Biopython code that builds the backbone (N, CA, C, O; Angstrom):
import numpy as np
from Bio.PDB.StructureBuilder import StructureBuilder

atoms = [
    (1, "MET", "N", (96.526, 86.130, 95.384)),
    (1, "MET", "CA", (95.827, 86.549, 96.542)),
    (1, "MET", "C", (95.191, 85.105, 96.614)),
    (1, "MET", "O", (95.139, 84.456, 95.569)),
    (2, "LYS", "N", (94.685, 84.541, 97.838)),
    (2, "LYS", "CA", (94.793, 83.296, 98.152)),
    (2, "LYS", "C", (93.539, 83.351, 99.074)),
    (2, "LYS", "O", (92.968, 84.412, 99.326)),
    (3, "GLN", "N", (93.125, 82.072, 99.590)),
    (3, "GLN", "CA", (92.025, 82.113, 100.620)),
    (3, "GLN", "C", (92.459, 82.691, 102.153)),
    (3, "GLN", "O", (93.485, 82.203, 102.626)),
    (4, "TRP", "N", (91.946, 83.405, 102.718)),
    (4, "TRP", "CA", (92.260, 83.997, 103.866)),
    (4, "TRP", "C", (93.004, 85.337, 103.861)),
    (4, "TRP", "O", (93.453, 85.791, 104.914)),
    (5, "ASP", "N", (93.143, 85.989, 102.673)),
    (5, "ASP", "CA", (93.617, 86.945, 102.584)),
    (5, "ASP", "C", (93.064, 88.131, 102.503)),
    (5, "ASP", "O", (92.110, 88.260, 101.735)),
    (6, "TYR", "N", (93.494, 89.171, 103.210)),
    (6, "TYR", "CA", (92.639, 90.853, 103.198)),
    (6, "TYR", "C", (92.972, 91.130, 101.805)),
    (6, "TYR", "O", (94.068, 91.013, 101.256)),
    (7, "VAL", "N", (91.712, 91.564, 101.253)),
    (7, "VAL", "CA", (91.537, 92.607, 99.812)),
    (7, "VAL", "C", (90.835, 93.860, 100.077)),
    (7, "VAL", "O", (90.246, 94.186, 101.108)),
    (8, "VAL", "N", (91.007, 94.604, 98.841)),
    (8, "VAL", "CA", (90.241, 95.606, 98.829)),
    (8, "VAL", "C", (89.573, 95.917, 97.722)),
    (8, "VAL", "O", (90.129, 95.778, 96.632)),
    (9, "HIS", "N", (88.283, 96.384, 97.814)),
    (9, "HIS", "CA", (87.503, 96.334, 96.525)),
    (9, "HIS", "C", (86.396, 97.538, 96.527)),
    (9, "HIS", "O", (85.327, 97.570, 97.136)),
    (10, "ASP", "N", (86.976, 98.524, 95.655)),
    (10, "ASP", "CA", (86.254, 100.037, 95.933)),
    (10, "ASP", "C", (86.408, 100.397, 96.836)),
    (10, "ASP", "O", (85.387, 100.827, 97.372)),
    (11, "GLY", "N", (87.479, 100.477, 97.508)),
    (11, "GLY", "CA", (87.812, 101.143, 98.782)),
    (11, "GLY", "C", (87.129, 100.477, 99.999)),
    (11, "GLY", "O", (87.060, 101.189, 101.001)),
    (12, "ARG", "N", (86.636, 99.286, 100.077)),
    (12, "ARG", "CA", (86.063, 98.536, 101.133)),
    (12, "ARG", "C", (86.998, 97.059, 101.304)),
    (12, "ARG", "O", (87.152, 96.179, 100.457)),
    (13, "ILE", "N", (87.476, 97.119, 102.510)),
    (13, "ILE", "CA", (88.340, 95.875, 103.078)),
    (13, "ILE", "C", (87.525, 94.463, 103.515)),
    (13, "ILE", "O", (86.615, 94.252, 104.317)),
    (14, "GLY", "N", (88.265, 93.628, 102.632)),
    (14, "GLY", "CA", (87.131, 92.442, 102.811)),
    (14, "GLY", "C", (87.984, 91.286, 103.167)),
    (14, "GLY", "O", (89.099, 91.683, 103.508)),
    (15, "LEU", "N", (87.855, 89.920, 103.213)),
    (15, "LEU", "CA", (88.567, 88.659, 103.667)),
    (15, "LEU", "C", (88.004, 87.683, 102.654)),
    (15, "LEU", "O", (86.798, 87.449, 102.586)),
    (16, "VAL", "N", (88.942, 87.100, 101.840)),
    (16, "VAL", "CA", (88.383, 86.174, 101.084)),
    (16, "VAL", "C", (88.157, 84.761, 101.746)),
    (16, "VAL", "O", (89.005, 84.031, 102.259)),
    (17, "THR", "N", (87.183, 84.615, 101.646)),
    (17, "THR", "CA", (86.544, 83.127, 102.413)),
    (17, "THR", "C", (86.726, 82.070, 101.115)),
    (17, "THR", "O", (86.755, 80.923, 101.560)),
    (18, "MET", "N", (86.818, 82.088, 100.081)),
    (18, "MET", "CA", (86.943, 81.206, 98.780)),
    (18, "MET", "C", (87.380, 81.606, 97.867)),
    (18, "MET", "O", (87.170, 82.678, 97.300)),
    (19, "ASP", "N", (88.325, 80.433, 97.517)),
    (19, "ASP", "CA", (89.243, 80.458, 96.187)),
    (19, "ASP", "C", (88.887, 79.704, 95.180)),
    (19, "ASP", "O", (89.343, 78.562, 95.111)),
    (20, "LEU", "N", (88.014, 80.188, 94.215)),
    (20, "LEU", "CA", (87.836, 79.198, 93.083)),
    (20, "LEU", "C", (88.564, 79.649, 91.792)),
    (20, "LEU", "O", (87.907, 80.162, 90.886)),
    (21, "ALA", "N", (90.001, 79.461, 91.674)),
    (21, "ALA", "CA", (90.641, 79.805, 90.743)),
    (21, "ALA", "C", (90.598, 81.294, 90.569)),
    (21, "ALA", "O", (90.782, 82.080, 91.499)),
    (22, "ASP", "N", (90.369, 81.610, 89.446)),
    (22, "ASP", "CA", (89.882, 83.188, 89.037)),
    (22, "ASP", "C", (88.937, 84.032, 89.492)),
    (22, "ASP", "O", (88.710, 85.222, 89.273)),
    (23, "LEU", "N", (88.215, 82.877, 90.438)),
    (23, "LEU", "CA", (86.904, 83.942, 91.357)),
    (23, "LEU", "C", (87.180, 83.542, 92.699)),
    (23, "LEU", "O", (87.524, 82.406, 93.025)),
    (24, "LYS", "N", (86.959, 84.853, 93.737)),
    (24, "LYS", "CA", (87.138, 84.986, 94.885)),
    (24, "LYS", "C", (85.713, 85.628, 95.401)),
    (24, "LYS", "O", (85.038, 86.556, 94.956)),
    (25, "ARG", "N", (85.510, 84.624, 96.684)),
    (25, "ARG", "CA", (84.298, 85.056, 97.587)),
    (25, "ARG", "C", (84.968, 85.754, 98.307)),
    (25, "ARG", "O", (86.092, 85.471, 98.722)),
    (26, "VAL", "N", (84.078, 87.174, 98.633)),
    (26, "VAL", "CA", (84.874, 88.384, 99.860)),
    (26, "VAL", "C", (83.828, 88.390, 100.599)),
    (26, "VAL", "O", (82.715, 88.460, 100.078)),
    (27, "VAL", "N", (83.996, 88.314, 101.997)),
    (27, "VAL", "CA", (83.114, 88.763, 103.008)),
    (27, "VAL", "C", (83.770, 90.428, 103.571)),
    (27, "VAL", "O", (84.809, 90.500, 104.228)),
    (28, "PHE", "N", (83.220, 91.257, 103.303)),
    (28, "PHE", "CA", (83.420, 92.636, 103.918)),
    (28, "PHE", "C", (82.933, 93.020, 105.461)),
    (28, "PHE", "O", (82.020, 92.593, 106.168)),
    (29, "LEU", "N", (83.806, 93.871, 105.626)),
    (29, "LEU", "CA", (83.538, 94.783, 106.826)),
    (29, "LEU", "C", (82.016, 95.098, 106.800)),
    (29, "LEU", "O", (81.518, 95.263, 105.686)),
    (30, "PRO", "N", (81.084, 95.220, 108.078)),
    (30, "PRO", "CA", (79.723, 95.602, 107.957)),
    (30, "PRO", "C", (79.971, 96.970, 106.994)),
    (30, "PRO", "O", (80.984, 97.666, 106.923)),
    (31, "PRO", "N", (78.773, 97.096, 106.326)),
    (31, "PRO", "CA", (78.716, 97.947, 105.101)),
    (31, "PRO", "C", (78.553, 99.225, 105.666)),
    (31, "PRO", "O", (78.067, 99.272, 106.796)),
    (32, "ALA", "N", (78.905, 100.398, 105.030)),
    (32, "ALA", "CA", (78.900, 101.585, 105.525)),
    (32, "ALA", "C", (77.497, 102.399, 104.985)),
    (32, "ALA", "O", (76.968, 103.270, 105.676)),
    (33, "ARG", "N", (77.072, 102.065, 103.903)),
    (33, "ARG", "CA", (76.029, 102.692, 103.477)),
    (33, "ARG", "C", (74.859, 101.520, 103.217)),
    (33, "ARG", "O", (75.131, 100.327, 103.083)),
    (34, "PRO", "N", (73.739, 101.985, 103.178)),
    (34, "PRO", "CA", (72.432, 101.052, 102.748)),
    (34, "PRO", "C", (72.570, 100.482, 101.685)),
    (34, "PRO", "O", (73.345, 101.147, 100.998)),
    (35, "GLY", "N", (72.224, 99.575, 101.155)),
    (35, "GLY", "CA", (72.227, 98.392, 99.840)),
    (35, "GLY", "C", (73.762, 98.052, 99.549)),
    (35, "GLY", "O", (73.904, 97.742, 98.366)),
    (36, "GLN", "N", (74.854, 98.021, 100.218)),
    (36, "GLN", "CA", (75.789, 97.483, 100.019)),
    (36, "GLN", "C", (75.973, 96.101, 100.927)),
    (36, "GLN", "O", (75.757, 95.864, 102.115)),
    (37, "LEU", "N", (76.436, 95.357, 99.902)),
    (37, "LEU", "CA", (76.251, 93.831, 100.162)),
    (37, "LEU", "C", (77.624, 93.575, 101.367)),
    (37, "LEU", "O", (78.711, 94.137, 101.497)),
    (38, "ASN", "N", (76.992, 92.531, 102.066)),
    (38, "ASN", "CA", (78.227, 91.979, 103.305)),
    (38, "ASN", "C", (78.960, 90.984, 102.752)),
    (38, "ASN", "O", (79.954, 90.583, 103.358)),
    (39, "GLU", "N", (78.607, 90.445, 101.561)),
    (39, "GLU", "CA", (79.600, 89.477, 100.768)),
    (39, "GLU", "C", (79.130, 89.434, 99.135)),
    (39, "GLU", "O", (78.054, 89.697, 98.599)),
    (40, "ALA", "N", (80.540, 88.946, 98.552)),
    (40, "ALA", "CA", (80.070, 88.892, 96.831)),
    (40, "ALA", "C", (81.256, 87.783, 96.565)),
    (40, "ALA", "O", (82.040, 87.218, 97.328)),
    (41, "THR", "N", (80.998, 87.711, 94.881)),
    (41, "THR", "CA", (82.212, 87.228, 94.086)),
    (41, "THR", "C", (82.731, 88.054, 93.231)),
    (41, "THR", "O", (82.069, 88.633, 92.369)),
    (42, "PHE", "N", (83.974, 88.182, 93.398)),
    (42, "PHE", "CA", (84.520, 88.916, 92.505)),
    (42, "PHE", "C", (85.846, 88.196, 91.238)),
    (42, "PHE", "O", (86.428, 87.171, 91.593)),
    (43, "ARG", "N", (86.097, 88.637, 90.254)),
    (43, "ARG", "CA", (87.357, 88.531, 89.450)),
    (43, "ARG", "C", (88.307, 88.604, 90.314)),
    (43, "ARG", "O", (88.080, 89.379, 91.243)),
    (44, "SER", "N", (89.544, 87.926, 90.331)),
    (44, "SER", "CA", (90.970, 88.242, 90.914)),
    (44, "SER", "C", (91.530, 89.575, 90.577)),
    (44, "SER", "O", (92.153, 90.197, 91.437)),
    (45, "ASP", "N", (91.367, 90.014, 89.491)),
    (45, "ASP", "CA", (92.006, 90.999, 88.739)),
    (45, "ASP", "C", (90.910, 91.998, 89.344)),
    (45, "ASP", "O", (91.415, 93.055, 88.964)),
    (46, "GLU", "N", (89.816, 92.354, 89.990)),
    (46, "GLU", "CA", (89.057, 93.125, 90.647)),
    (46, "GLU", "C", (89.680, 93.525, 91.794)),
    (46, "GLU", "O", (89.787, 94.751, 91.774)),
    (47, "LEU", "N", (90.097, 93.089, 92.692)),
    (47, "LEU", "CA", (90.711, 92.808, 94.310)),
    (47, "LEU", "C", (92.025, 93.491, 93.838)),
    (47, "LEU", "O", (92.587, 93.447, 92.744)),
    (48, "ALA", "N", (92.388, 94.216, 95.137)),
    (48, "ALA", "CA", (93.876, 94.328, 95.166)),
    (48, "ALA", "C", (94.104, 94.070, 96.958)),
    (48, "ALA", "O", (93.304, 94.187, 97.886)),
    (49, "PRO", "N", (95.333, 93.736, 96.933)),
    (49, "PRO", "CA", (95.615, 93.240, 98.224)),
    (49, "PRO", "C", (95.847, 94.301, 99.292)),
    (49, "PRO", "O", (96.533, 95.284, 99.013)),
    (50, "ALA", "N", (95.150, 94.107, 100.857)),
    (50, "ALA", "CA", (95.253, 95.220, 101.514)),
    (50, "ALA", "C", (96.499, 95.785, 102.142)),
    (50, "ALA", "O", (97.609, 95.274, 101.993)),
    (51, "GLU", "N", (96.335, 96.528, 102.629)),
    (51, "GLU", "CA", (97.840, 97.208, 103.332)),
    (51, "GLU", "C", (97.896, 96.750, 104.611)),
    (51, "GLU", "O", (96.778, 96.411, 105.001)),
    (52, "PRO", "N", (98.747, 96.608, 105.409)),
    (52, "PRO", "CA", (99.268, 95.809, 106.819)),
    (52, "PRO", "C", (98.068, 96.743, 107.536)),
    (52, "PRO", "O", (97.333, 96.179, 108.347)),
    (53, "GLU", "N", (97.889, 98.015, 107.274)),
    (53, "GLU", "CA", (97.433, 98.796, 108.374)),
    (53, "GLU", "C", (95.643, 98.406, 108.257)),
    (53, "GLU", "O", (94.952, 98.405, 109.276)),
    (54, "GLN", "N", (95.075, 98.102, 106.920)),
    (54, "GLN", "CA", (94.126, 98.118, 106.364)),
    (54, "GLN", "C", (93.351, 96.388, 107.067)),
    (54, "GLN", "O", (92.217, 96.141, 107.477)),
    (55, "ALA", "N", (94.631, 95.481, 106.924)),
    (55, "ALA", "CA", (94.327, 94.049, 107.497)),
    (55, "ALA", "C", (94.301, 94.305, 108.860)),
    (55, "ALA", "O", (93.321, 93.827, 109.431)),
    (56, "ALA", "N", (95.140, 94.957, 109.595)),
    (56, "ALA", "CA", (94.705, 95.194, 111.200)),
    (56, "ALA", "C", (93.526, 95.770, 111.569)),
    (56, "ALA", "O", (92.871, 95.353, 112.525)),
    (57, "ALA", "N", (93.197, 96.706, 110.882)),
    (57, "ALA", "CA", (91.576, 97.356, 111.398)),
    (57, "ALA", "C", (90.444, 96.486, 111.056)),
    (57, "ALA", "O", (89.354, 96.575, 111.622)),
    (58, "ALA", "N", (90.771, 95.452, 109.913)),
    (58, "ALA", "CA", (89.846, 94.533, 110.040)),
    (58, "ALA", "C", (89.704, 93.681, 110.809)),
    (58, "ALA", "O", (88.574, 93.313, 111.131)),
    (59, "ARG", "N", (90.744, 93.169, 111.282)),
    (59, "ARG", "CA", (90.866, 92.142, 112.157)),
    (59, "ARG", "C", (90.390, 92.605, 113.678)),
    (59, "ARG", "O", (89.689, 91.899, 114.403)),
    (60, "SER", "N", (90.911, 93.958, 114.041)),
    (60, "SER", "CA", (90.325, 94.398, 115.285)),
    (60, "SER", "C", (88.833, 94.883, 115.481)),
    (60, "SER", "O", (88.365, 95.217, 116.569)),
    (61, "VAL", "N", (87.907, 94.875, 113.849)),
    (61, "VAL", "CA", (86.691, 94.747, 114.281)),
    (61, "VAL", "C", (85.777, 93.179, 114.154)),
    (61, "VAL", "O", (84.561, 93.068, 114.310)),
    (62, "GLY", "N", (86.585, 92.250, 113.886)),
    (62, "GLY", "CA", (86.075, 90.777, 114.406)),
    (62, "GLY", "C", (86.159, 90.264, 112.765)),
    (62, "GLY", "O", (85.651, 89.203, 112.401)),
    (63, "LEU", "N", (86.659, 90.906, 112.128)),
    (63, "LEU", "CA", (86.898, 90.016, 110.670)),
    (63, "LEU", "C", (87.749, 89.408, 110.483)),
    (63, "LEU", "O", (88.712, 89.939, 109.930)),
    (64, "THR", "N", (87.815, 87.836, 110.896)),
    (64, "THR", "CA", (88.660, 86.972, 111.056)),
    (64, "THR", "C", (88.697, 85.503, 110.260)),
    (64, "THR", "O", (87.674, 85.018, 109.775)),
    (65, "ARG", "N", (89.521, 85.095, 110.213)),
    (65, "ARG", "CA", (89.664, 83.702, 109.638)),
    (65, "ARG", "C", (88.691, 82.943, 110.560)),
    (65, "ARG", "O", (87.654, 82.381, 110.208)),
    (66, "GLU", "N", (89.268, 83.034, 111.955)),
    (66, "GLU", "CA", (88.423, 81.850, 113.063)),
    (66, "GLU", "C", (87.068, 82.244, 112.937)),
    (66, "GLU", "O", (86.228, 81.344, 112.949)),
    (67, "VAL", "N", (86.560, 83.856, 112.774)),
    (67, "VAL", "CA", (85.152, 83.853, 112.962)),
    (67, "VAL", "C", (84.515, 82.978, 111.939)),
    (67, "VAL", "O", (83.701, 82.094, 112.202)),
    (68, "GLN", "N", (85.048, 83.364, 110.477)),
    (68, "GLN", "CA", (84.634, 82.944, 109.334)),
    (68, "GLN", "C", (84.116, 81.199, 109.286)),
    (68, "GLN", "O", (83.129, 80.619, 108.835)),
    (69, "ARG", "N", (85.261, 80.807, 109.947)),
    (69, "ARG", "CA", (85.364, 79.423, 109.556)),
    (69, "ARG", "C", (84.269, 78.850, 110.840)),
    (69, "ARG", "O", (83.987, 77.665, 110.665)),
    (70, "SER", "N", (83.798, 79.294, 111.729)),
    (70, "SER", "CA", (83.396, 78.761, 112.841)),
    (70, "SER", "C", (81.915, 79.456, 112.989)),
    (70, "SER", "O", (81.255, 79.308, 114.018)),
    (71, "PHE", "N", (81.554, 80.055, 112.119)),
    (71, "PHE", "CA", (80.110, 80.992, 111.807)),
    (71, "PHE", "C", (79.943, 81.482, 113.452)),
    (71, "PHE", "O", (78.939, 81.149, 114.082)),
    (72, "LEU", "N", (80.801, 82.133, 113.946)),
    (72, "LEU", "CA", (80.382, 83.135, 115.174)),
    (72, "LEU", "C", (80.211, 84.184, 115.014)),
    (72, "LEU", "O", (80.969, 84.701, 114.193)),
    (73, "PRO", "N", (79.393, 84.891, 115.524)),
    (73, "PRO", "CA", (79.303, 86.483, 115.107)),
    (73, "PRO", "C", (80.344, 87.174, 115.600)),
    (73, "PRO", "O", (81.028, 86.692, 116.502)),
    (74, "PRO", "N", (80.577, 88.291, 115.117)),
    (74, "PRO", "CA", (81.842, 88.903, 115.305)),
    (74, "PRO", "C", (81.605, 89.766, 116.570)),
    (74, "PRO", "O", (80.467, 90.193, 116.768)),
    (75, "ARG", "N", (82.678, 90.071, 117.504)),
    (75, "ARG", "CA", (83.003, 90.423, 118.786)),
    (75, "ARG", "C", (82.041, 91.840, 118.120)),
    (75, "ARG", "O", (81.788, 92.234, 116.981)),
    (76, "PRO", "N", (81.663, 92.353, 119.656)),
    (76, "PRO", "CA", (80.448, 93.741, 119.813)),
    (76, "PRO", "C", (81.536, 94.987, 119.754)),
    (76, "PRO", "O", (81.145, 96.152, 119.828)),
]
sb = StructureBuilder()
sb.init_structure("model")
sb.init_model(0)
sb.init_chain("A")
sb.init_seg("    ")
for serial, (resi, resn, name, xyz) in enumerate(atoms, 1):
    if name == "N":
        sb.init_residue(resn, " ", resi, " ")
    sb.init_atom(name, np.array(xyz, "f"), 0.0, 1.0, " ", f" {name:<3s}", serial, name[0])
structure = sb.get_structure()
């Protein structure tokens, strides 16, 4: 996995925004439950690549490389 890849952690889909060798900074889709973080850092072995359908679902709700790079709010 590298920067801007879609990943899955504990069933949540996220986008790798920073690749620090073995550590990856991941921004997740809006949390489904209170108390879940919007972004976090994980070791590479804790993450799995997202399936194409999962990546498409993340893009459709506004979790894209362009939004993260420009700091624009996601589409409503």
